[in-house]
N, CA, C and O of each residue as an XYZ file, in Angstrom:
388
protein
N       4.371      7.646     -2.640
C       4.396      6.518     -2.014
C       3.185      5.698     -3.160
O       2.213      6.215     -3.711
N       3.587      4.542     -3.226
C       2.977      3.547     -3.805
C       2.882      2.238     -3.884
O       3.902      1.969     -3.249
N       2.322      0.938     -4.255
C       2.706      0.020     -3.979
C       1.940     -1.052     -4.870
O       0.713     -1.055     -4.964
N       2.881     -2.085     -5.604
C       2.321     -2.746     -6.664
C       2.004     -4.214     -6.073
O       2.465     -4.709     -5.045
N       1.252     -4.683     -6.836
C       1.232     -6.171     -6.469
C       0.683     -7.214     -7.248
O      -0.336     -6.897     -7.861
N       1.067     -8.326     -7.385
C       0.323     -9.671     -8.109
C      -1.068     -9.763     -8.179
O      -1.338     -8.931     -7.313
N      -1.794    -10.035     -8.447
C      -2.800    -11.234     -8.431
C      -2.779    -11.917     -9.179
O      -2.612    -11.452    -10.306
N      -2.934    -13.465     -9.039
C      -3.133    -14.451     -9.564
C      -4.858    -14.801     -9.468
O      -5.528    -14.913     -8.441
N      -5.184    -14.893    -10.506
C      -6.903    -15.270    -11.199
C      -6.611    -16.613    -11.646
O      -5.599    -16.710    -12.340
N      -7.216    -17.602    -11.426
C      -8.127    -18.742    -12.354
C      -8.773    -18.133    -13.441
O      -9.734    -17.404    -13.199
N      -8.460    -18.283    -14.432
C      -9.222    -17.888    -15.797
C     -10.206    -19.017    -15.879
O     -11.243    -18.866    -15.234
N     -10.079    -19.925    -16.442
C     -10.445    -21.172    -16.839
C     -10.830    -22.354    -15.961
O     -10.060    -23.314    -15.997
N     -11.736    -22.423    -15.300
C     -11.656    -23.832    -13.750
C     -11.589    -25.018    -14.649
O     -11.272    -26.059    -14.072
N     -11.855    -25.119    -16.162
C     -12.022    -26.228    -16.893
C     -10.502    -26.866    -17.399
O     -10.219    -27.986    -17.826
N      -9.553    -25.502    -17.130
C      -8.043    -26.204    -18.232
C      -7.308    -26.406    -16.673
O      -7.652    -26.116    -15.528
N      -6.221    -27.002    -17.230
C      -5.316    -27.299    -16.477
C      -4.356    -26.337    -15.382
O      -4.154    -25.291    -15.999
N      -3.797    -26.262    -14.257
C      -3.365    -25.111    -13.490
C      -2.594    -24.219    -14.232
O      -2.683    -22.995    -14.328
N      -1.673    -25.166    -14.841
C      -0.650    -24.365    -16.017
C      -1.410    -23.587    -16.974
O      -0.910    -22.514    -17.311
N      -2.411    -23.890    -17.426
C      -3.240    -22.952    -18.464
C      -4.148    -22.477    -17.932
O      -5.001    -22.256    -18.791
N      -4.528    -22.132    -16.827
C      -5.522    -21.199    -16.282
C      -5.539    -20.649    -15.394
O      -6.568    -20.503    -14.733
N      -4.192    -20.066    -15.018
C      -4.099    -19.334    -14.204
C      -3.402    -17.614    -14.999
O      -2.403    -17.529    -15.714
N      -4.033    -16.821    -14.698
C      -3.202    -15.280    -15.003
C      -3.111    -14.524    -14.160
O      -3.894    -14.216    -13.262
N      -1.739    -14.048    -14.519
C      -1.155    -13.360    -13.146
C      -1.173    -11.602    -13.998
O      -0.603    -11.353    -15.060
N      -2.032    -10.549    -13.115
C      -2.297     -9.610    -13.009
C      -1.962     -8.282    -12.049
O      -2.392     -8.166    -10.902
N      -1.122     -7.311    -12.720
C      -0.353     -6.308    -12.001
C      -1.368     -5.100    -11.673
O      -1.914     -4.292    -12.424
N      -1.403     -5.213    -10.740
C      -2.383     -3.899     -9.905
C      -1.124     -3.278     -9.399
O      -0.190     -3.957     -8.972
N      -1.111     -1.680     -9.467
C      -0.451     -0.821     -9.085
C      -1.667      0.348     -8.474
O      -2.678      0.693     -9.086
N      -1.244      0.807     -7.140
C      -2.192      2.182     -6.666
C      -0.508      3.017     -6.339
O       0.657      2.627     -6.254
N      -1.438      4.717     -6.203
C      -0.737      5.311     -5.796
C      -1.307      5.862     -4.705
O      -2.524      6.007     -4.825
N      -0.703      6.327     -3.371
C      -1.220      6.830     -1.676
C      -1.162      8.016     -1.702
O      -0.026      8.484     -1.782
N      -2.174      8.853     -1.655
C      -2.029      9.996     -1.382
C      -2.730      9.906      0.295
O      -3.780      9.387      0.676
N      -1.582     10.696      1.109
C      -1.752     10.823      2.485
C      -2.260     12.651      2.435
O      -1.875     13.426      1.560
N      -3.007     12.956      3.371
C      -2.889     14.273      3.546
C      -3.747     14.839      4.641
O      -4.878     14.373      4.780
N      -3.331     15.775      5.415
C      -3.489     16.399      6.490
C      -4.434     17.233      6.096
O      -4.150     18.014      5.189
N      -5.827     17.260      6.712
C      -6.897     17.998      6.271
C      -7.079     19.317      6.777
O      -7.999     20.049      6.411
N      -5.938     19.725      7.879
C      -5.861     21.162      8.542
C      -5.878     22.587      7.752
O      -5.603     22.819      6.575
N      -6.227     23.322      8.626
C      -6.024     24.546      7.401
C      -4.213     25.149      7.800
O      -3.574     25.129      8.852
N      -3.944     25.534      6.707
C      -2.404     25.724      6.550
C      -2.413     27.077      7.555
O      -3.305     27.925      7.570
N      -1.466     27.071      8.208
C      -1.004     28.301      9.354
C      -2.142     28.009     10.459
O      -2.337     28.976     11.195
N      -2.952     26.845     10.730
C      -3.655     26.966     11.854
C      -3.896     26.087     12.516
O      -4.154     26.139     13.718
N      -3.842     24.976     11.718
C      -4.386     23.240     11.914
C      -2.740     23.113     12.853
O      -1.734     23.761     13.142
N      -3.384     21.806     13.020
C      -2.059     20.943     14.030
C      -1.290     20.401     12.732
O      -1.780     20.347     11.604
N       0.116     19.975     13.128
C       1.153     19.301     12.440
C       1.133     18.018     12.975
O       1.642     17.853     14.084
N       0.478     16.784     12.198
C       0.446     15.331     12.748
C       1.793     14.807     13.026
O       2.549     15.042     12.083
N       2.286     14.251     13.884
C       3.830     13.278     13.955
C       3.236     11.813     14.224
O       2.270     11.260     14.747
N       4.640     11.486     13.412
C       4.846     10.155     13.839
C       3.817      9.004     13.132
O       3.521      7.864     13.491
N       3.523      9.592     12.294
C       2.395      8.716     11.128
C       3.073      7.167     10.418
O       3.968      6.944      9.602
N       2.149      6.317     11.191
C       2.260      4.603     10.278
C       0.910      4.833      9.229
O      -0.276      5.007      9.511
N       1.588      4.758      7.931
C       0.695      4.573      6.831
C       0.860      3.090      6.848
O       1.986      2.674      7.119
N      -0.265      2.064      6.553
C      -0.193      0.693      6.503
C      -1.384      0.062      5.393
O      -2.556      0.420      5.506
N      -1.033     -0.735      4.511
C      -1.832     -1.205      3.359
C      -1.412     -2.686      3.441
O      -0.265     -3.129      3.368
N      -2.746     -3.475      3.635
C      -3.332     -4.564      3.612
C      -3.258     -5.196      2.050
O      -3.911     -4.806      1.083
N      -2.498     -6.034      2.081
C      -2.540     -6.798      0.592
C      -3.419     -7.961      0.781
O      -3.454     -8.755      1.722
N      -4.086     -7.911     -0.239
C      -5.255     -8.764     -0.558
C      -5.299    -10.055     -0.761
O      -4.571    -10.296     -1.724
N      -5.843    -11.140     -0.296
C      -5.418    -12.364     -0.099
C      -5.207    -13.138     -1.776
O      -6.028    -12.692     -2.577
N      -4.639    -13.762     -2.121
C      -4.337    -14.189     -3.256
C      -3.022    -13.183     -4.086
O      -2.366    -13.699     -4.992
N      -2.756    -11.688     -3.628
C      -2.093    -11.390     -4.106
C      -0.650    -11.196     -3.523
O      -0.457    -11.417     -2.327
N       0.326    -10.804     -4.311
C       1.996    -11.012     -3.888
C       2.347     -9.689     -3.491
O       1.555     -9.130     -4.250
N       3.024     -8.552     -2.777
C       3.949     -7.546     -2.959
C       4.983     -7.771     -3.854
O       5.771     -8.690     -3.628
N       5.113     -6.995     -4.947
C       6.186     -6.826     -5.866
C       7.132     -6.086     -5.472
O       8.234     -6.369     -5.001
N       6.482     -4.811     -5.762
C       7.619     -3.668     -5.007
C       6.705     -2.540     -4.582
O       5.577     -2.364     -5.042
N       7.458     -1.579     -3.403
C       6.632     -0.082     -3.389
C       7.497      0.968     -2.950
O       8.355      0.596     -2.149
N       7.503      2.034     -3.220
C       8.121      3.031     -2.893
C       7.900      4.224     -2.565
O       6.741      4.239     -2.979
N       8.071      5.390     -2.105
C       8.051      6.623     -1.323
C       8.775      6.621     -0.292
O       9.398      5.663      0.167
N       8.683      8.335      0.344
C       9.379      8.268      0.888
C       8.705      7.870      2.402
O       7.501      7.818      2.651
N       9.883      7.593      3.386
C       9.452      6.962      4.883
C       9.093      5.166      4.572
O       8.754      4.528      5.568
N       9.171      4.429      3.260
C       8.659      3.115      3.029
C       9.675      2.276      3.771
O      10.848      2.521      3.488
N       9.461      1.391      4.610
C       9.736      0.314      5.459
C       9.754     -0.910      5.339
O      10.199     -1.765      6.105
N       9.104     -1.031      4.046
C       9.095     -2.613      3.846
C       7.849     -3.612      4.315
O       6.994     -3.053      5.002
N       7.717     -4.519      4.129
C       6.721     -5.547      4.462
C       6.570     -6.050      5.969
O       7.563     -6.483      6.554
N       5.501     -6.000      6.506
C       5.729     -6.220      7.568
C       4.317     -7.322      8.195
O       3.221     -7.149      7.661
N       4.429     -8.264      9.169
C       3.555     -9.581      8.932
C       2.471     -8.955     10.268
O       3.130     -8.610     11.249
N       1.346     -8.821     10.383
C       0.747     -8.670     11.398
C       0.023     -9.809     11.659
O      -0.747    -10.185     10.776
N       0.108    -10.496     12.769
C      -0.307    -11.458     13.147
C      -1.748    -11.301     13.878
O      -2.570    -12.207     13.738
N      -1.951    -10.554     14.387
C      -3.176    -10.276     14.593
C      -4.451     -9.626     13.795
O      -5.516     -9.333     14.339
N      -4.172     -9.468     12.518
C      -4.765     -9.370     11.863
C      -4.949    -10.180     10.256
O      -5.716     -9.893      9.337
N      -3.837    -11.368     10.369
C      -3.538    -12.141      9.580
C      -3.406    -11.460      8.151
O      -4.200    -11.619      7.224
N      -2.345    -10.731      8.139
C      -2.083    -10.548      7.037
C      -0.858     -9.586      7.040
O      -0.326     -9.171      8.070
N      -0.405     -9.228      5.558
C       0.777     -8.601      5.425
C       0.821     -7.415      4.693
O       0.209     -7.240      3.639
N       1.751     -6.362      5.405
C       1.037     -5.012      5.192
C       2.480     -4.045      4.728
O       3.575     -4.128      5.285
N       2.143     -3.161      3.602
C       3.055     -2.351      3.359
C       3.042     -1.732      4.551
O       2.088     -1.826      5.323
N       4.391     -0.863      4.860
C       4.090      0.112      5.736
C       5.387      1.245      5.747
O       6.583      1.067      5.979
N       4.796      2.201      5.475
C       4.969      3.783      5.244
C       5.092      4.150      7.090
O       4.384      3.788      8.030
N       6.614      5.221      7.004
C       6.606      6.210      8.422
C       6.797      7.519      7.893
O       7.794      7.611      7.176
N       6.157      8.510      8.036
C       6.651      9.528      8.012
C       6.545     10.850      9.362
O       5.553     11.179     10.013
N       7.974     11.389      9.431
C       7.768     12.244     10.768
C       6.964     13.067     11.059
O       6.521     13.226     12.196
N       6.621     13.784      9.960
C       5.279     14.664     10.344
C       4.699     15.321      8.942
O       5.198     15.618      7.857
N       3.700     15.376      9.394
C       2.821     16.171      7.759
C       2.211     17.842      8.111
O       1.109     17.908      8.655
N       2.660     18.634      7.914
C       2.032     19.537      8.360
C       0.539     20.376      7.666
O       0.363     20.247      6.455
N      -0.132     20.924      8.205
C      -1.679     21.363      7.951
C      -1.546     21.790      6.323
O      -0.792     22.614      5.805
N      -2.541     20.937      5.729
C      -2.899     20.990      3.907
C      -1.983     20.569      3.142
O      -1.924     20.672      1.917
N      -0.885     19.843      4.215
C       0.445     19.229      3.350
C      -0.053     18.009      2.610
O      -1.213     17.653      2.824
N       0.591     17.426      1.883
C      -0.095     16.084      1.155
C       1.176     15.588      0.964
O       2.050     16.432      0.767
N       1.617     13.980      0.975
C       2.238     13.176      0.276
C       1.705     12.408     -0.589
O       0.541     12.114     -0.318
N       2.277     11.805     -1.891
C       2.133     11.065     -2.435
C       2.717     10.390     -3.400
O       3.819     10.040     -2.977
N       2.563     10.051     -4.401
C       3.588      9.037     -5.497
C       3.999     10.057     -6.343
O       3.047     10.581     -6.921
N       5.153     10.552     -6.633
C       5.830     11.009     -7.685
C       5.557     10.337     -8.951
O       6.138     10.693     -9.977
């Protein structure tokens, strides 16, 4: 699972808008792990992983098993990249390849 977002920053407030804004691509790898003990712990089922985008960023891509797209959460006033996993066994980890 991974997500990439554009972050727009004003570099120099004294310059015109067309000359003072820089775009930075920020990517993150997501790791989700069930910390249960293999062979003894419980399997987590019906997991939802949500990552809120930082204000001033725009989600340009995301990937990975179970990626469901971007969802707007009105109560959080945020757009979330959402993944759903059916199950994650004890000591099992899922991450970006």
